[in-house]
C-alpha positions in Angstrom: 8.2 23.4 26.2 4.8 22.1 25.1 4.2 18.5 24.3 1.4 19.4 21.9 2.0 18.6 18.2 2.4 21.5 15.8 -0.4 21.1 13.3 1.6 22.7 10.5 4.5 20.3 11.0 2.1 17.3 11.1 0.4 18.5 7.9 3.7 18.9 6.2 4.9 15.5 7.3 1.7 13.8 6.1 1.9 15.6 2.7 5.5 14.6 2.3 4.7 11.0 3.2 1.9 10.9 0.7 4.3 12.1 -2.1 6.9 9.5 -1.1 4.5 6.6 -0.9 2.9 7.6 -4.3 6.4 7.7 -5.8 7.0 4.2 -4.4 3.8 3.0 -6.1 5.1 4.3 -9.4 8.4 2.6 -9.0 6.7 -0.7 -8.1 4.4 -0.4 -11.1 7.6 -0.3 -13.3 8.6 -3.6 -11.7 5.2 -5.1 -12.4 5.4 -4.1 -16.1 9.1 -5.0 -16.7 9.3 -8.1 -14.6 11.6 -10.0 -15.3 10.0 -13.0 -13.6 6.5 -13.7 -12.3 7.6 -13.8 -8.7 9.1 -10.3 -9.1 5.7 -9.1 -10.4 3.9 -10.7 -7.5 6.2 -9.0 -4.9 5.7 -5.7 -6.7 1.9 -6.0 -6.7 2.1 -6.8 -3.0 4.2 -3.8 -2.4 1.7 -1.7 -4.3 -1.2 -3.0 -2.2 0.8 -2.2 1.0 1.5 1.3 -0.3 -2.2 1.9 -1.2 -3.1 0.9 2.4 -0.5 3.4 3.6 -2.0 6.1 1.3 -5.4 5.5 2.7 -4.2 5.8 6.3 -2.3 9.0 5.5 -5.3 10.4 3.8 -7.4 9.5 6.9 -4.9 11.4 9.1 -4.9 14.4 6.7 -8.7 14.6 6.4 -9.5 13.4 10.0 -12.1 10.9 8.7 -12.2 7.5 10.2 -13.9 6.0 7.1 -10.5 5.8 5.4 -9.1 3.6 8.2 -11.9 1.1 7.5 -11.1 1.3 3.8 -7.4 0.6 4.6 -8.3 -2.4 6.6 -10.4 -3.9 3.9 -7.7 -3.1 1.3 -5.1 -4.9 3.5 -7.3 -8.0 3.8 -8.0 -8.1 0.1 -4.3 -7.6 -0.7 -3.3 -10.4 1.6 -5.8 -12.8 0.1 -4.8 -11.9 -3.4 -1.1 -12.3 -2.6 -1.7 -15.8 -1.1 -3.8 -16.8 -4.1 -1.3 -15.6 -6.7 1.6 -17.2 -4.8 -0.2 -20.5 -4.7 -0.9 -20.2 -8.4 2.7 -19.4 -9.2 4.0 -22.3 -7.2 1.4 -25.0 -7.8 -0.2 -23.9 -11.1 -3.8 -23.8 -9.6 -5.5 -21.9 -6.8 -8.4 -24.2 -5.9 -7.8 -27.9 -5.9 
């Protein structure tokens, strides 16, 4: 039995994961639009940011290009900073004192 990964199986798994994560983005966008509260919207936006990072990583695996890993790191940093800023705005009413 070989320990090498079957390329067709890996390609199928990556494609399936891309479809699932894209569907999760659609479901999260529904929560962003419908609410019902602002904290719900913030959590949904954070989940979308995380899913976009996952899509970038999966796309990097699919195309075998390392550039998308760099893009995913930048998106993760921006998503974190945005989440902290929005959470501070929701709790305190201002971002910068």
